[in-house]
C-alpha positions in Angstrom: 0.0 0.0 0.0 1.4 3.4 -1.0 1.6 5.9 1.8 2.1 9.6 1.5 4.6 10.9 4.0 4.0 14.2 6.0 0.3 14.5 5.5 -0.5 18.0 6.6 -3.5 20.1 7.1 -4.7 21.9 3.9 -3.7 25.6 3.6 -6.4 28.3 3.5 -5.8 28.6 -0.2 -6.2 24.8 -0.7 -9.4 24.9 1.4 -10.8 27.7 -0.7 -10.0 25.9 -4.0 -11.3 22.6 -2.6 -14.6 24.3 -1.7 -15.1 25.9 -5.1 -14.2 22.6 -6.8 -16.5 20.6 -4.5 -19.5 22.9 -5.2 -18.9 22.7 -9.0 -18.4 19.0 -9.0 -21.4 18.4 -6.8 -23.6 20.3 -9.3 -22.2 18.4 -12.2 -22.6 15.0 -10.5 -26.4 15.5 -10.2 -26.7 15.6 -14.0 -24.4 12.7 -14.9 -26.2 9.6 -16.1 -23.3 7.4 -17.4 -21.4 5.0 -15.2 -18.1 6.2 -16.7 -18.3 9.9 -17.6 -15.5 11.6 -19.5 -13.7 14.6 -17.9 -11.4 17.0 -19.7 -8.1 18.4 -18.3 -8.1 22.0 -19.5 -4.4 22.5 -19.6 -3.7 19.5 -21.9 -7.1 19.2 -23.6 -6.9 15.5 -22.6 -10.1 13.6 -22.0 -10.3 10.8 -19.5 -13.0 8.3 -18.7 -13.4 7.9 -15.0 -15.8 5.7 -13.0 -18.7 7.7 -11.5 -18.0 6.3 -8.0 -14.4 7.7 -8.3 -15.8 11.1 -9.1 -18.1 10.9 -6.1 -15.1 9.9 -4.0 -13.2 12.9 -5.4 -16.1 15.2 -4.4 -16.0 13.8 -0.8 -12.2 14.4 -0.7 -12.7 18.0 -1.8 -15.5 18.5 0.7 -13.3 17.2 3.6 -10.3 19.2 2.4 -12.4 22.4 2.2 -13.0 22.0 5.9 -9.3 22.0 6.6 -9.1 18.3 7.5 -6.2 16.1 6.2 -7.5 13.0 4.5 -6.2 9.5 4.1 -7.6 6.8 1.8 -7.3 3.2 2.9 -8.5 0.2 0.7 -11.2 -1.6 2.6 -9.5 -5.0 2.5 -6.2 -3.6 3.9 -4.9 -5.7 6.7 -3.5 -3.9 9.8 -1.2 -4.8 12.6 -2.8 -5.1 16.1 -0.9 -1.9 17.1 -2.3 0.1 14.1 -5.8 -1.2 14.8 -5.4 -0.3 18.5 -4.2 3.2 17.5 -7.2 3.6 15.2 -9.6 2.6 18.0 -7.8 4.6 20.6 -7.1 1.7 22.9 -4.1 -0.3 24.0 -2.8 -3.2 21.9 -3.4 -5.7 24.8 -7.0 -4.6 24.9 -7.4 -5.0 21.2 -5.8 -8.5 21.4 -8.4 -9.4 24.1 -11.2 -8.1 21.8 -9.9 -10.3 19.0 -9.6 -13.4 21.3 -13.1 -12.7 22.6 -14.4 -12.8 19.0 -15.3 -9.2 18.8 -13.5 -8.9 15.4 -12.2 -11.4 12.9 -8.4 -11.7 12.5 -5.9 -13.9 10.8 -2.7 -15.1 12.3 0.6 -15.2 10.4 3.1 -17.0 12.5 2.8 -15.4 15.9 1.4 -12.1 14.5 -2.3 -11.2 14.2 -3.7 -9.1 11.3 -7.0 -7.4 11.3 -8.9 -6.1 8.2 -9.4 -2.3 8.2 -13.1 -2.8 7.4 -13.5 -5.1 10.5 -11.9 -2.5 12.7 -14.2 0.2 11.3 -17.3 -2.0 11.7 -16.4 -2.6 15.3 -15.9 1.1 15.9 -19.3 1.9 14.3 -21.0 -0.8 16.5 -19.3 0.7 19.6 -20.3 4.2 18.7 -23.9 3.1 18.3 -23.8 1.3 21.7 -22.3 4.4 23.3 -25.0 6.6 21.8 -27.8 4.2 22.9 -26.3 4.1 26.4 -26.1 7.9 26.7 -29.7 8.3 25.5 -30.7 5.7 28.1 -28.9 7.7 30.9 -30.4 11.0 29.8 -33.9 9.4 29.8 -33.3 8.1 33.3 -32.0 11.5 34.5 -35.0 13.2 33.0 -37.4 10.8 34.6 -35.8 11.3 38.0 -36.0 15.1 37.6 -32.3 15.8 37.2 -32.8 17.6 33.9 -34.5 21.0 33.6 -36.9 21.0 30.7 
């Protein structure tokens, strides 16, 4: 997997251009009917066919960039080390290993080393966020019932 070194926050100028590009591309995307539309590079007059889903991804990248956030693209099937997965989840590596051994996520073992798919880590993270949200709503409801909240 290719990795860009020194990923930095977009400059104000890059954010401005990204916002203009995002707005223009979003408008154009609404009218595209082909699965592989053709785009033209003005400087070279070169036309390139590009999958519609790739153009939609480009629009999302531009949107995020316009908000000043750095972005990284990871193929869904990418396998990660347990340390990288733990870093992504914001937990310790031993905690992640326990989650794996408890069956919370699938993993493969190569020799003594475990590997976890990026998509499985993200699925777990999504499930945990949903559980947290559900739990917080439950707590708020209980607090409201007991009169701890001012309406």
